[in-house]
C-alpha positions in Angstrom: 239.0 -3.0 192.6 238.6 0.2 190.6 237.3 2.5 193.2 240.3 1.4 195.2 242.5 2.0 192.6 240.7 5.3 192.2 241.1 6.4 195.7 244.8 5.5 195.9 245.5 7.4 192.6 243.9 10.7 194.1 245.3 10.3 197.8 248.9 9.5 196.4 249.1 11.9 193.3 246.0 14.3 193.9 244.7 13.1 190.5 241.7 11.8 189.2 241.4 8.6 187.7 239.7 9.3 184.2 241.2 6.8 181.7 240.3 8.7 178.9 242.3 11.5 180.6 244.9 9.4 181.3 245.8 7.7 178.3 245.2 11.1 176.6 248.0 12.6 178.7 250.4 10.1 177.4 249.5 10.9 173.7 249.4 15.2 174.4 252.9 15.5 175.6 251.6 17.7 178.8 251.7 16.7 182.3 253.7 13.7 184.2 254.2 10.6 181.9 255.6 8.1 184.7 252.6 8.0 186.9 250.1 7.5 183.8 252.4 4.4 182.6 252.3 2.7 185.7 248.8 3.3 186.1 248.1 1.9 182.8 250.8 -1.2 183.3 248.9 -2.0 186.4 245.4 -2.0 184.8 246.9 -4.5 182.2 249.1 -6.5 185.1 245.9 -6.5 186.8 243.7 -8.0 183.8 246.7 -10.5 183.1 246.3 -12.0 186.9 242.8 -12.2 186.6 243.1 -14.4 183.6 245.8 -16.4 184.9 244.2 -17.2 188.2 240.5 -16.9 187.3 240.1 -17.5 183.5 236.2 -18.1 183.9 235.8 -14.7 185.4 236.9 -13.2 181.7 235.0 -15.9 179.8 233.3 -14.2 177.0 232.1 -14.7 173.5 232.1 -11.5 170.9 229.3 -11.8 168.9 230.0 -8.4 166.7 232.0 -7.6 164.1 235.3 -6.1 164.2 234.0 -3.4 162.2 231.4 -2.7 164.9 233.7 -3.1 167.5 236.1 -0.5 166.4 233.1 1.8 165.5 232.0 1.2 169.1 235.6 2.2 170.2 235.5 5.3 168.2 232.2 6.6 169.0 233.3 6.0 172.6 236.5 8.2 171.8 234.3 11.0 171.0 232.1 10.7 173.7 234.4 11.1 176.0 235.8 14.1 174.6 232.3 15.8 174.0 231.6 14.9 177.8 235.0 16.0 179.2 235.9 12.8 180.7 235.0 9.1 180.7 232.8 6.9 183.0 235.6 6.0 185.1 236.3 9.9 185.6 232.5 11.1 186.3 231.1 8.0 187.2 233.3 6.5 190.0 235.6 9.6 190.7 232.8 12.8 190.1 230.4 11.1 191.8 231.8 10.2 194.6 233.1 13.7 195.2 229.4 14.7 194.8 230.1 16.9 191.5 226.6 17.7 190.0 228.4 17.8 186.6 229.7 14.4 186.7 226.2 13.0 188.0 224.4 14.4 184.9 227.3 13.1 182.8 227.1 9.5 184.2 223.4 9.4 183.6 223.4 10.5 180.3 226.1 8.0 179.8 223.6 5.3 180.6 220.5 6.4 179.1 222.6 6.8 175.7 223.8 3.2 176.4 220.6 1.8 176.9 218.9 3.6 173.9 221.6 2.1 171.7 221.6 -1.5 173.0 217.7 -1.0 172.1 218.4 0.5 168.7 220.8 -2.3 167.9 219.0 -5.4 169.2 215.4 -4.0 168.0 216.2 -2.1 164.5 219.3 -4.1 163.2 218.4 -7.6 165.2 221.2 -7.6 167.1 223.6 -8.2 164.0 225.8 -5.7 164.3 
């Protein structure tokens, strides 16, 4: 579904579906606002529909503290700024366009994620 929505956005608007860029465009006041709101609304509506019709698909248990979740979100935000894009922009749209820069960024995201999981589980005992 993500690939289809990214393809439709590129086809209809000529825009890359990088979520951090879409959200950032809402807050920096540059560019068109309407399509960004519609795209993000579609993401929320899609999540709501999955929850409504297939609640087991979203069943999960959060085992981290609220502080760890907020800290993780902040680190993801910092990472998207440093990487000039997020996993959706680089990993889905960039790689499909055969962008070497996106391939390097996506490999970097995945390696750092694996190292982070390893460190949290072994050094901190998975208790963050």
